[in-house]
C-alpha positions as CSV (number, residue, x, y, z in Angstrom):
1,X,-20.1,38.1,-2.0
2,X,-17.8,36.6,-3.8
3,X,-18.1,37.0,-8.0
4,X,-17.6,35.0,-10.9
5,X,-14.1,33.1,-10.5
6,X,-13.7,33.8,-6.6
7,X,-11.9,30.6,-4.9
8,X,-14.5,29.9,-1.5
9,X,-12.2,27.9,0.8
10,X,-13.5,25.3,2.5
11,X,-13.2,22.1,3.9
12,X,-15.2,18.8,4.5
13,X,-16.5,18.0,7.9
14,X,-17.3,14.8,9.4
15,X,-20.6,13.6,9.6
16,X,-23.9,11.5,8.3
17,X,-25.0,14.8,5.4
18,X,-24.2,14.9,1.6
19,X,-20.6,16.0,0.9
20,X,-22.1,19.0,-0.8
21,X,-23.9,19.7,2.8
22,X,-20.7,18.8,4.8
23,X,-18.4,21.5,3.7
24,X,-18.0,24.3,5.7
25,X,-15.3,27.9,6.5
26,X,-11.8,26.4,7.9
27,X,-11.7,29.7,10.5
28,X,-15.9,28.4,11.8
29,X,-14.6,24.1,11.7
30,X,-11.7,25.7,13.8
31,X,-14.3,28.3,16.5
32,X,-16.5,25.9,16.8
33,X,-14.2,22.7,17.1
34,X,-15.9,20.8,14.5
35,X,-13.6,17.6,12.6
36,X,-12.7,17.8,9.7
37,X,-12.7,14.0,7.3
38,X,-10.0,13.1,7.0
39,X,-10.9,9.9,5.4
40,X,-12.9,11.8,2.3
41,X,-9.3,14.2,2.0
42,X,-7.4,10.5,2.0
43,X,-9.7,8.7,-0.8
44,X,-10.5,11.6,-3.0
45,X,-7.4,13.8,-2.5
46,X,-5.1,11.9,-2.0
47,X,-4.7,8.6,-2.3
48,X,-5.9,9.4,-6.9
49,X,-2.3,10.3,-7.4
50,X,-0.5,8.4,-5.7
51,X,-2.6,5.5,-7.5
52,X,-1.4,7.3,-11.2
53,X,2.1,7.2,-10.4
54,X,2.5,3.5,-8.5
55,X,0.1,3.1,-11.6
56,X,2.4,3.4,-14.2
57,X,5.3,1.2,-11.8
58,X,2.7,-1.5,-12.2
59,X,1.6,-1.0,-8.2
60,X,-2.3,-2.4,-7.6
61,X,-3.7,-0.2,-5.4
62,X,-4.5,-3.9,-3.6
63,X,-1.0,-3.3,-3.0
64,X,-0.8,-0.4,-1.7
65,X,-3.0,-0.6,1.3
66,X,-1.0,-3.6,1.9
67,X,-3.5,-6.2,0.8
68,X,-0.9,-7.5,-2.1
69,X,2.3,-8.8,-3.0
70,X,3.5,-7.2,0.2
71,X,2.0,-9.2,3.4
72,X,0.8,-12.5,1.1
73,X,3.5,-15.0,2.0
74,X,1.3,-18.0,0.2
75,X,3.5,-16.4,-3.5
76,X,6.4,-16.9,-2.8
77,X,6.1,-20.2,-0.2
78,X,4.8,-21.9,-3.4
79,X,7.8,-21.9,-5.3
80,X,9.1,-24.9,-1.9
81,X,9.4,-28.7,-2.8
82,X,6.1,-29.7,-1.4
83,X,7.1,-31.9,0.7
84,X,8.9,-29.8,2.6
85,X,5.8,-27.1,3.0
86,X,4.7,-30.9,4.3
87,X,7.1,-31.0,6.5
88,X,7.4,-27.1,8.5
89,X,5.1,-25.2,9.8
90,X,5.5,-21.3,7.4
91,X,6.2,-18.6,10.2
92,X,7.5,-15.0,9.5
93,X,10.3,-16.2,12.1
94,X,11.2,-19.2,9.0
95,X,12.0,-16.9,6.6
96,X,15.2,-14.8,7.5
97,X,15.5,-12.9,3.5
98,X,14.7,-12.3,0.7
99,X,17.2,-13.5,-2.9
100,X,16.7,-12.6,-5.9
101,X,16.5,-16.3,-8.2
102,X,18.4,-14.1,-11.2
103,X,21.2,-12.2,-10.0
104,X,21.4,-13.2,-5.9
105,X,20.3,-9.3,-4.3
106,X,19.0,-10.0,-0.9
107,X,16.5,-8.0,0.3
108,X,15.2,-7.8,4.4
109,X,12.0,-7.1,2.7
110,X,10.0,-7.6,-1.0
111,X,10.4,-4.6,-3.5
112,X,7.2,-3.0,-3.5
113,X,7.7,-3.9,-8.0
114,X,8.0,-7.5,-5.8
115,X,10.6,-8.3,-8.7
116,X,14.3,-7.3,-8.6
117,X,15.1,-4.9,-10.2
118,X,17.6,-7.3,-12.6
119,X,13.7,-8.3,-13.8
120,X,14.1,-12.4,-11.5
121,X,11.9,-13.9,-9.1
122,X,11.9,-12.7,-6.1
123,X,12.6,-15.8,-3.6
124,X,13.4,-16.8,0.0
125,X,15.6,-18.1,2.1
126,X,15.4,-20.9,4.6
127,X,17.7,-20.8,7.0
128,X,21.1,-21.0,4.8
129,X,19.4,-22.1,0.6
130,X,17.6,-20.2,-0.9
131,X,14.1,-21.3,-2.3
132,X,13.5,-23.4,-5.7
C-alpha cells in the first residue's frame, strides 16, 4: 500500500462517471484496452499553461481556438470603402496577401497578434493596391 507522500501513477479514461471514478492505473488501462480521455488532458493540462503564455502576448483563447482574429476577415474588410464592398463579393480568393499600414511589411497570413511587429494595423492587398 502506498504511504503518505507517495506518488501514485494514474490516467483519466473516457466515460460518463465523475473524474475521480475514471482515474485508473496506466498498466490496467493498457491491459484492458481502455481509452484515455484526451479531451480532459487537452483542456486541463495543455491549454491552461498555453493560455497563460498567449495571454502575456495579448492573444485570447478564442483566437487560439480559431474563432478570433485569424479567421474573421470582417475586421479587415471594414477598412474597404463601402462602395467597393457593394461592388464585390468578398471571397478568400479576393485577398491576395496582408500588409502593415505603417511599414508595408507583407504577410501571407495575419499575424497571431493581429498587428504588425511595428504596431501598425494589418490591411490586405486586393488585386494590387492596398486597402484603405
